[in-house]
ROLUM-623202 format. One record per residue (C-alpha): residue number from 0; x negated, y, z negated. Coordinates in steps of 0.02 Angstrom, whole numbers, plus 50000, padded with zeros to 5 digits. Last residue first. Layout:
ROLUM-623202
[NUM [X Y Z]]
...
***
This chain:
ROLUM-623202
[506 [50114 49213 49146]]
[505 [50212 49123 49283]]
[504 [50170 48938 49269]]
[503 [50333 48898 49188]]
[502 [50432 48980 49322]]
[501 [50325 48890 49450]]
[500 [50362 48722 49377]]
[499 [50547 48763 49369]]
[498 [50537 48809 49559]]
[497 [50451 48642 49591]]
[496 [50593 48543 49506]]
[495 [50741 48642 49574]]
[494 [50678 48638 49750]]
[493 [50827 48557 49839]]
[492 [50951 48658 49730]]
[491 [50858 48822 49758]]
[490 [50851 48791 49944]]
[489 [51039 48758 49949]]
[488 [51073 48913 49848]]
[487 [50973 49024 49965]]
[486 [51020 48931 50121]]
[485 [51189 49012 50135]]
[484 [51152 49086 50299]]
[483 [51315 49158 50354]]
[482 [51247 49202 50472]]
[481 [51122 49100 50576]]
[480 [51178 49183 50734]]
[479 [51125 49351 50664]]
[478 [50948 49287 50629]]
[477 [50934 49212 50802]]
[476 [50997 49370 50883]]
[475 [50863 49480 50795]]
[474 [50922 49661 50795]]
[473 [50967 49654 50611]]
[472 [50791 49584 50573]]
[471 [50774 49422 50476]]
[470 [50834 49324 50321]]
[469 [50736 49398 50171]]
[468 [50794 49340 50004]]
[467 [50837 49457 49858]]
[466 [50845 49397 49674]]
[465 [50992 49464 49574]]
[464 [51030 49306 49473]]
[463 [51179 49250 49579]]
[462 [51073 49260 49739]]
[461 [51052 49404 49857]]
[460 [51041 49389 50042]]
[459 [50942 49481 50174]]
[458 [50946 49561 50348]]
[457 [50823 49697 50384]]
[456 [50866 49856 50487]]
[455 [50821 49961 50337]]
[454 [50973 50069 50326]]
[453 [50952 50218 50209]]
[452 [51122 50247 50122]]
[451 [51231 50396 50075]]
[450 [51362 50371 50209]]
[449 [51229 50362 50344]]
[448 [51040 50369 50363]]
[447 [50922 50281 50484]]
[446 [51006 50358 50635]]
[445 [50961 50531 50571]]
[444 [50774 50492 50582]]
[443 [50792 50430 50761]]
[442 [50881 50588 50812]]
[441 [50745 50698 50720]]
[440 [50604 50623 50828]]
[439 [50453 50743 50823]]
[438 [50373 50648 50680]]
[437 [50490 50519 50603]]
[436 [50559 50575 50438]]
[435 [50503 50631 50263]]
[434 [50475 50451 50218]]
[433 [50537 50391 50047]]
[432 [50393 50379 49928]]
[431 [50478 50470 49785]]
[430 [50647 50374 49782]]
[429 [50793 50485 49838]]
[428 [50889 50388 49966]]
[427 [51004 50243 49909]]
[426 [50937 50085 49991]]
[425 [51007 49962 50120]]
[424 [50972 49781 50162]]
[423 [51094 49725 50298]]
[422 [51201 49577 50250]]
[421 [51190 49387 50234]]
[420 [51297 49293 50112]]
[419 [51216 49181 49980]]
[418 [51283 49279 49828]]
[417 [51423 49403 49858]]
[416 [51352 49571 49805]]
[415 [51436 49685 49931]]
[414 [51416 49864 49998]]
[413 [51538 49922 50131]]
[412 [51486 50059 50250]]
[411 [51616 50152 50357]]
[410 [51580 50192 50537]]
[409 [51744 50135 50608]]
[408 [51664 49980 50682]]
[407 [51609 49924 50507]]
[406 [51432 49929 50435]]
[405 [51408 49785 50312]]
[404 [51298 49813 50165]]
[403 [51175 49726 50046]]
[402 [51117 49837 49905]]
[401 [50962 49918 49832]]
[400 [50953 50067 49709]]
[399 [50769 50101 49668]]
[398 [50732 50180 49497]]
[397 [50666 50016 49432]]
[396 [50591 49919 49575]]
[395 [50713 49798 49651]]
[394 [50705 49612 49618]]
[393 [50606 49472 49703]]
[392 [50567 49451 49884]]
[391 [50617 49268 49869]]
[390 [50531 49124 49961]]
[389 [50465 49041 49803]]
[388 [50561 49106 49651]]
[387 [50442 49184 49526]]
[386 [50489 49189 49343]]
[385 [50489 49363 49264]]
[384 [50355 49479 49181]]
[383 [50229 49469 49323]]
[382 [50356 49550 49436]]
[381 [50424 49473 49593]]
[380 [50447 49629 49700]]
[379 [50571 49743 49789]]
[378 [50536 49924 49841]]
[377 [50349 49912 49893]]
[376 [50285 50068 49971]]
[375 [50325 50214 50085]]
[374 [50504 50166 50121]]
[373 [50473 50205 50302]]
[372 [50319 50098 50315]]
[371 [50429 49958 50244]]
[370 [50437 49863 50082]]
[369 [50460 49690 50007]]
[368 [50384 49583 49881]]
[367 [50291 49414 49848]]
[366 [50211 49368 49684]]
[365 [50088 49228 49728]]
[364 [50100 49095 49585]]
[363 [49943 49084 49480]]
[362 [49803 48954 49458]]
[361 [49733 48986 49628]]
[360 [49744 48813 49706]]
[359 [49886 48730 49604]]
[358 [49995 48883 49579]]
[357 [49949 48948 49749]]
[356 [50021 48796 49837]]
[355 [50193 48828 49773]]
[354 [50188 49010 49826]]
[353 [50124 48958 50000]]
[352 [50261 48829 50021]]
[351 [50390 48965 49992]]
[350 [50331 49051 50150]]
[349 [50277 49235 50128]]
[348 [50369 49378 50212]]
[347 [50260 49505 50309]]
[346 [50145 49632 50224]]
[345 [50077 49616 50048]]
[344 [50072 49461 49940]]
[343 [50028 49464 49756]]
[342 [49901 49376 49645]]
[341 [49873 49408 49458]]
[340 [49746 49345 49329]]
[339 [49585 49314 49425]]
[338 [49440 49325 49302]]
[337 [49460 49155 49218]]
[336 [49427 49051 49372]]
[335 [49495 48878 49332]]
[334 [49631 48878 49462]]
[333 [49506 48951 49592]]
[332 [49483 48786 49685]]
[331 [49319 48745 49768]]
[330 [49317 48764 49959]]
[329 [49335 48650 50108]]
[328 [49493 48558 50050]]
[327 [49606 48704 50060]]
[326 [49545 48762 50228]]
[325 [49721 48785 50302]]
[324 [49790 48847 50137]]
[323 [49656 48983 50126]]
[322 [49685 49038 50302]]
[321 [49873 49038 50272]]
[320 [49848 49151 50121]]
[319 [49740 49268 50226]]
[318 [49876 49281 50358]]
[317 [50009 49309 50218]]
[316 [49915 49470 50167]]
[315 [49834 49457 49996]]
[314 [49839 49578 49846]]
[313 [49715 49501 49730]]
[312 [49702 49562 49552]]
[311 [49565 49518 49426]]
[310 [49414 49515 49546]]
[309 [49255 49470 49452]]
[308 [49141 49529 49591]]
[307 [49049 49362 49602]]
[306 [49203 49250 49571]]
[305 [49326 49336 49686]]
[304 [49193 49365 49818]]
[303 [49134 49185 49824]]
[302 [49311 49116 49824]]
[301 [49363 49228 49968]]
[300 [49201 49197 50062]]
[299 [49234 49010 50066]]
[298 [49412 49033 50129]]
[297 [49366 49159 50264]]
[296 [49356 49348 50271]]
[295 [49259 49448 50400]]
[294 [49143 49569 50311]]
[293 [49174 49744 50255]]
[292 [49234 49704 50082]]
[291 [49307 49849 49978]]
[290 [49349 49820 49795]]
[289 [49455 49957 49710]]
[288 [49415 49982 49523]]
[287 [49555 50041 49409]]
[286 [49592 50221 49346]]
[285 [49779 50197 49361]]
[284 [49799 50321 49506]]
[283 [49651 50230 49587]]
[282 [49745 50066 49586]]
[281 [49904 50136 49657]]
[280 [49828 50254 49789]]
[279 [49706 50133 49874]]
[278 [49749 49954 49914]]
[277 [49928 49942 49853]]
[276 [49983 50107 49929]]
[275 [49867 50143 50073]]
[274 [49830 49966 50126]]
[273 [50011 49919 50105]]
[272 [50062 50062 50216]]
[271 [49946 49996 50347]]
[270 [49793 50084 50419]]
[269 [49679 50002 50291]]
[268 [49732 49831 50353]]
[267 [49786 49727 50202]]
[266 [49653 49624 50110]]
[265 [49685 49713 49943]]
[264 [49552 49677 49804]]
[263 [49589 49753 49634]]
[262 [49461 49754 49491]]
[261 [49562 49788 49334]]
[260 [49504 49879 49173]]
[259 [49620 50029 49211]]
[258 [49767 49913 49205]]
[257 [49880 49864 49352]]
[256 [50027 49742 49336]]
[255 [50039 49734 49526]]
[254 [50225 49749 49566]]
[253 [50279 49835 49404]]
[252 [50134 49943 49358]]
[251 [50065 49980 49530]]
[250 [50243 50015 49586]]
[249 [50252 50154 49456]]
[248 [50091 50235 49516]]
[247 [50135 50208 49699]]
[246 [50303 50291 49672]]
[245 [50228 50440 49585]]
[244 [50097 50452 49722]]
[243 [50235 50470 49848]]
[242 [50265 50653 49795]]
[241 [50112 50699 49901]]
[240 [50226 50681 50050]]
[239 [50250 50546 50183]]
[238 [50272 50568 50370]]
[237 [50313 50426 50486]]
[236 [50250 50407 50662]]
[235 [50351 50304 50781]]
[234 [50335 50156 50907]]
[233 [50509 50106 50968]]
[232 [50599 49963 50879]]
[231 [50749 50057 50801]]
[230 [50699 50032 50620]]
[229 [50524 50098 50653]]
[228 [50384 50016 50752]]
[227 [50263 50099 50636]]
[226 [50127 50229 50627]]
[225 [50077 50315 50468]]
[224 [50054 50503 50435]]
[223 [50002 50538 50257]]
[222 [50005 50694 50148]]
[221 [50149 50811 50194]]
[220 [50199 50941 50068]]
[219 [50348 50890 49960]]
[218 [50259 50880 49795]]
[217 [50174 51054 49827]]
[216 [49988 51062 49860]]
[215 [49870 51132 49730]]
[214 [49711 51119 49836]]
[213 [49580 51016 49748]]
[212 [49429 51118 49700]]
[211 [49268 51115 49799]]
[210 [49130 51062 49680]]
[209 [49021 50947 49793]]
[208 [48995 51087 49915]]
[207 [48943 51045 50094]]
[206 [48771 51036 50170]]
[205 [48744 50850 50143]]
[204 [48922 50809 50186]]
[203 [48896 50882 50361]]
[202 [48734 50787 50387]]
[201 [48815 50625 50333]]
[200 [48963 50655 50452]]
[199 [48850 50672 50606]]
[198 [48951 50765 50735]]
[197 [49021 50715 50908]]
[196 [49044 50804 51078]]
[195 [48878 50747 51144]]
[194 [48818 50584 51073]]
[193 [48769 50566 50885]]
[192 [48587 50508 50870]]
[191 [48561 50321 50886]]
[190 [48627 50196 50762]]
[189 [48507 50082 50668]]
[188 [48529 50149 50493]]
[187 [48720 50159 50515]]
[186 [48816 50314 50572]]
[185 [48983 50369 50511]]
[184 [49031 50485 50655]]
[183 [49139 50640 50645]]
[182 [49240 50682 50802]]
[181 [49310 50856 50811]]
[180 [49422 50941 50938]]
[179 [49557 50806 50966]]
[178 [49700 50916 51024]]
[177 [49652 50897 51204]]
[176 [49670 50705 51196]]
[175 [49673 50645 51382]]
[174 [49488 50680 51403]]
[173 [49458 50573 51249]]
[172 [49519 50414 51330]]
[171 [49352 50324 51373]]
[170 [49269 50403 51220]]
[169 [49396 50337 51096]]
[168 [49401 50147 51095]]
[167 [49236 50067 51139]]
[166 [49117 50212 51124]]
[165 [49202 50287 50972]]
[164 [49226 50118 50884]]
[163 [49042 50079 50904]]
[162 [48985 50253 50845]]
[161 [49093 50238 50689]]
[160 [49248 50341 50653]]
[159 [49316 50501 50572]]
[158 [49432 50596 50690]]
[157 [49484 50779 50691]]
[156 [49623 50878 50773]]
[155 [49749 50735 50765]]
[154 [49905 50776 50864]]
[153 [49996 50627 50785]]
[152 [50080 50585 50949]]
[151 [49913 50608 51047]]
[150 [49808 50507 50922]]
[149 [49941 50370 50914]]
[148 [49951 50357 51107]]
[147 [49757 50357 51120]]
[146 [49757 50209 50997]]
[145 [49884 50110 51090]]
[144 [49793 50137 51256]]
[143 [49622 50097 51192]]
[142 [49671 49937 51110]]
[141 [49716 49898 50929]]
[140 [49605 49812 50799]]
[139 [49517 49976 50748]]
[138 [49672 50025 50647]]
[137 [49716 50205 50616]]
[136 [49743 50305 50456]]
[135 [49811 50483 50481]]
[134 [49780 50597 50331]]
[133 [49867 50766 50327]]
[132 [49777 50921 50267]]
[131 [49790 51003 50095]]
[130 [49598 51009 50079]]
[129 [49605 50884 49937]]
[128 [49712 50772 50047]]
[127 [49576 50761 50180]]
[126 [49448 50723 50047]]
[125 [49559 50582 49981]]
[124 [49578 50499 50149]]
[123 [49400 50533 50215]]
[122 [49319 50471 50050]]
[121 [49424 50313 50052]]
[120 [49377 50272 50232]]
[119 [49194 50310 50198]]
[118 [49197 50190 50055]]
[117 [49219 50045 50174]]
[116 [49362 49928 50231]]
[115 [49366 49974 50414]]
[114 [49364 50143 50500]]
[113 [49466 50240 50626]]
[112 [49516 50387 50516]]
[111 [49626 50530 50577]]
[110 [49633 50711 50511]]
[109 [49785 50808 50544]]
[108 [49781 50995 50498]]
[107 [49921 51054 50381]]
[106 [49807 51156 50269]]
[105 [49637 51185 50342]]
[104 [49515 51147 50476]]
[103 [49383 51270 50539]]
[102 [49231 51157 50536]]
[101 [49175 51233 50372]]
[100 [49346 51183 50304]]
[99 [49317 51000 50355]]
[98 [49151 51003 50272]]
[97 [49225 51074 50112]]
[96 [49354 50933 50107]]
[95 [49220 50802 50136]]
[94 [49108 50878 50006]]
[93 [49252 50880 49878]]
[92 [49288 50694 49923]]
[91 [49106 50650 49891]]
[90 [49100 50748 49723]]
[89 [49255 50663 49658]]
[88 [49194 50496 49717]]
[87 [49033 50521 49623]]
[86 [49122 50563 49462]]
[85 [49243 50421 49486]]
[84 [49097 50306 49505]]
[83 [49042 50225 49669]]
[82 [48967 50050 49663]]
[81 [48873 49988 49813]]
[80 [48840 49808 49855]]
[79 [48727 49758 49993]]
[78 [48783 49596 50082]]
[77 [48729 49657 50255]]
[76 [48912 49668 50302]]
[75 [48932 49795 50165]]
[74 [49012 49756 49994]]
[73 [49093 49909 49916]]
[72 [49146 49934 49739]]
[71 [49248 50092 49718]]
[70 [49310 50183 49561]]
[69 [49180 50122 49442]]
[68 [49187 50209 49271]]
[67 [49066 50352 49239]]
[66 [49205 50485 49255]]
[65 [49334 50376 49164]]
[64 [49404 50481 49023]]
[63 [49354 50656 49074]]
[62 [49341 50623 49260]]
[61 [49501 50525 49274]]
[60 [49617 50667 49333]]
[59 [49497 50706 49477]]
[58 [49515 50540 49566]]
[57 [49684 50467 49610]]
[56 [49798 50600 49529]]
[55 [49689 50742 49601]]
[54 [49681 50660 49773]]
[53 [49868 50632 49775]]
[52 [49901 50820 49749]]
[51 [50046 50884 49646]]
[50 [50079 51069 49602]]
[49 [50206 51107 49462]]
[48 [50125 51278 49426]]
[47 [49964 51206 49366]]
[46 [49916 51035 49431]]
[45 [50000 50870 49392]]
[44 [49932 50734 49271]]
[43 [50049 50594 49309]]
[42 [50133 50495 49170]]
[41 [50258 50631 49134]]
[40 [50334 50608 49307]]
[39 [50395 50436 49250]]
[38 [50524 50523 49139]]
[37 [50602 50613 49290]]
[36 [50591 50453 49392]]
[35 [50705 50370 49264]]
[34 [50699 50196 49185]]
[33 [50822 50147 49050]]
[32 [50936 50038 49162]]
[31 [50793 49953 49255]]
[30 [50700 49912 49096]]
[29 [50858 49851 49007]]
[28 [50904 49741 49157]]
[27 [50726 49669 49171]]
[26 [50718 49623 48985]]
[25 [50799 49452 49005]]
[24 [50683 49415 49148]]
[23 [50531 49422 49039]]
[22 [50442 49579 48981]]
[21 [50253 49589 48977]]
[20 [50163 49548 48816]]
[19 [50179 49673 48744]]
[18 [50331 49784 48781]]
[17 [50339 49949 48688]]
[16 [50486 50012 48798]]
[15 [50439 50192 48848]]
[14 [50260 50204 48801]]
[13 [50227 50022 48838]]
[12 [50302 50050 49007]]
[11 [50196 50197 49060]]
[10 [50035 50148 48972]]
[9 [49935 50304 48932]]
[8 [49751 50307 48985]]
[7 [49647 50378 48842]]
[6 [49723 50256 48720]]
[5 [49655 50107 48814]]
[4 [49729 49983 48938]]
[3 [49831 50028 49086]]
[2 [50003 49999 49163]]
[1 [50065 49871 49039]]
[0 [50219 49763 49079]]
***
């Protein structure tokens, strides 16, 4: 399964296994067995002295081969399109890092972003990482209280946002956030002058240096702080290191089939782990183009954007898929659109019916997967190189050791592989994107690990062919009451004909 096209951008899997076209299911075992994270390290650029910085791997490494290539393609609410080259993105992120430095921020500082799908969010994320600071993506869809709690827990010292978000969500609670010293506003052409206590980001960037070098951070230095409910149910902040770029790069190959020639559109919230991994780090690490659409998405707009912007990979949330299905008759089908070649699902589990629908409506099966904020990215996926089974999460990423386990009363952990029997999904620690821990909550972090396993809190099954199937949460009484849920085999038997059709349709 190629990672990228062209001799100047090495292809991870073709280099190792010389697969072209992508491998089928019979090759999965060999791929998984021969893969090593140590070997995969060679497909990143790295910095002198063994330093690793996500911003360098996502932007600066591409300047010689892809400097004039498009890194970001942004569609504003007004409809205006803006293309940002890798060279321009390198300069903008350097300016952002230098501007933060001039404001007195440095290594380890936490910089939050309260923005939507626009280029300013990407510049803030990668510019923060260039400085060696920690980036904290936040969602504008939440209320004042929730947002203030996240800013307080994350101890963000700077925030990048719009005047509208500041007035509605931040200003009423700012007095309760003593750590928040700087607010940088992304102003539109019709916005008034920045209010007292805020700064104009455009003016700061104008006076900053476009040539600031990327800080040579260590692989285990913190890079991202994401908020999640955690495996124990309480809101938590998870730390992830610069080493996670290795996982996102590999996951981009297996779970998204990324090439440098691709235009990828991810509809996940920019504050989510999927928005960071699949929507930002993975495609840029491969030298691809990231599409950012600031408008509200509906079925008609989806078709229009895919066709007009020549989107080749769509990473869709299940909510977007349901929207497309609900308005199936109101928009032209995409089955004949030659540009779209791969569709994946990010976020919550996807219904089997949606996968079957997508073959007819989009011309491709939707490739579902599984991951958590704590895992730092996708861990299980339906790859392009193997038949898709609707309703299944797919198979583990190479280099990721996954099992179903039962935790006994005496504290022992028993892994099992019995098909069709429900168990808790567990992973062997050590993958590059694994979270560093919950911020300021060491007891909760320790509870996630025991006897050499990370416990996800998710219930699942595995079938005889190694495909994993999501059942529910371990603390969900209904899911537990349904055990043993042997529906995997029953569902496969009932849907044998459509499943075969999907397998044949998988490219």
